C-alpha positions as CSV (number, residue, x, y, z in Angstrom):
1,X,221.0,251.2,43.5
2,X,221.7,254.1,45.7
3,X,223.6,257.2,44.5
4,X,227.3,257.2,45.9
5,X,227.8,260.1,48.2
6,X,231.5,259.9,49.0
7,X,234.3,260.2,46.3
8,X,235.6,256.7,46.9
9,X,232.1,255.3,46.2
10,X,231.7,257.6,43.2
11,X,235.0,256.4,41.7
12,X,234.1,252.8,42.3
13,X,230.7,253.3,40.6
14,X,232.4,255.0,37.6
15,X,235.0,252.2,37.4
16,X,232.2,249.6,37.4
17,X,230.4,251.6,34.5
18,X,233.6,251.2,32.5
19,X,234.1,247.4,32.9
20,X,231.2,245.8,34.7
21,X,231.8,242.2,33.7
22,X,235.4,242.3,34.8
23,X,234.8,244.0,38.2
24,X,231.9,241.5,38.8
25,X,234.3,238.6,38.1
26,X,236.9,240.2,40.5
27,X,234.3,240.5,43.3
28,X,233.0,236.9,42.8
29,X,236.7,235.7,43.0
30,X,236.9,237.4,46.3
31,X,233.6,235.7,47.6
32,X,231.1,238.5,47.0
33,X,228.0,238.2,44.7
34,X,228.9,241.1,42.6
35,X,230.8,244.4,42.5
36,X,228.0,246.3,44.2
37,X,227.9,243.8,47.1
38,X,231.8,243.9,47.2
39,X,232.0,247.7,47.4
40,X,228.8,248.7,49.4
41,X,229.3,250.2,52.9
42,X,233.0,250.4,52.9
43,X,234.8,252.5,55.4
44,X,237.8,254.0,53.7
45,X,240.8,255.3,55.6
46,X,243.8,257.3,54.2
47,X,247.1,255.4,54.2
48,X,250.6,256.8,53.8
49,X,252.4,253.9,52.2
50,X,255.8,255.6,52.4
51,X,258.0,257.2,49.7
52,X,255.4,259.9,49.2
53,X,252.6,257.6,48.2
54,X,249.1,257.7,49.8
55,X,245.8,255.9,49.0
56,X,242.3,255.4,50.2
57,X,242.0,251.8,51.6
58,X,239.1,249.6,52.7
59,X,238.9,245.9,53.8
60,X,236.2,243.8,52.1
61,X,235.8,240.0,51.7
62,X,239.3,239.3,53.0
63,X,241.2,241.7,50.6
64,X,242.1,245.3,50.4
65,X,240.4,247.7,48.0
66,X,242.5,250.8,47.3
67,X,242.2,254.0,45.3
68,X,244.8,256.7,44.2
69,X,244.9,259.6,41.9
70,X,246.6,257.3,39.4
71,X,249.9,258.4,40.6
72,X,251.1,258.6,44.2
73,X,248.4,260.7,45.9
74,X,244.8,260.6,47.1
75,X,242.2,261.0,44.5
76,X,240.7,264.5,44.4
77,X,238.2,263.8,41.5
78,X,237.3,261.5,38.7
79,X,239.7,262.9,36.1
80,X,242.2,260.1,36.5
81,X,242.3,257.5,39.2
82,X,243.5,253.9,40.0
83,X,241.5,251.1,41.5
84,X,243.3,248.2,43.0
85,X,242.3,244.9,44.7
86,X,245.1,243.4,46.7
87,X,245.7,240.5,49.0
88,X,246.7,243.1,51.6
89,X,248.0,246.7,51.3
90,X,251.5,245.6,50.3
91,X,250.5,242.3,48.7
92,X,250.0,241.0,45.2
93,X,247.6,243.0,43.0
94,X,244.7,240.7,42.1
95,X,243.3,243.5,39.9
96,X,244.3,247.0,39.0
97,X,242.7,249.5,36.6
98,X,243.5,253.1,35.5
99,X,240.3,255.2,34.7
100,X,239.3,258.6,33.3
101,X,235.8,259.2,34.6
102,X,233.8,256.1,33.4
103,X,236.4,255.0,30.8
104,X,239.0,252.4,31.3
105,X,242.6,253.3,30.3
106,X,244.3,250.1,31.3
107,X,243.8,247.1,33.5
108,X,245.7,244.0,34.7
109,X,246.6,241.9,37.7
110,X,247.0,238.4,38.7
111,X,243.3,237.5,38.1
112,X,243.4,238.9,34.5
113,X,246.8,237.3,33.9
114,X,245.7,233.8,35.0
């Protein structure tokens, strides 16, 4: 496994360290072999979703992967952040998780509620 060099990739690796089984299950549901396959080589863009909210977003396996600072802004570090997997940017949240470094604070979404 290569060392992540961008903040989004670093956050995705930390999230995986916190809850690998769940994130592998999410990735498999979306058609990837595992979380690493699901998140490797993504091109993130910054998106202003309106109402003062912004997030990093990337498309992978037919869904949107998004990152915020755990509130309404772009993440600036790993102190607190949110990871979401959605049908599309404004679609249903298949998975969401709040993290502090490599520790999970809370998670949910349609895949976990099923």
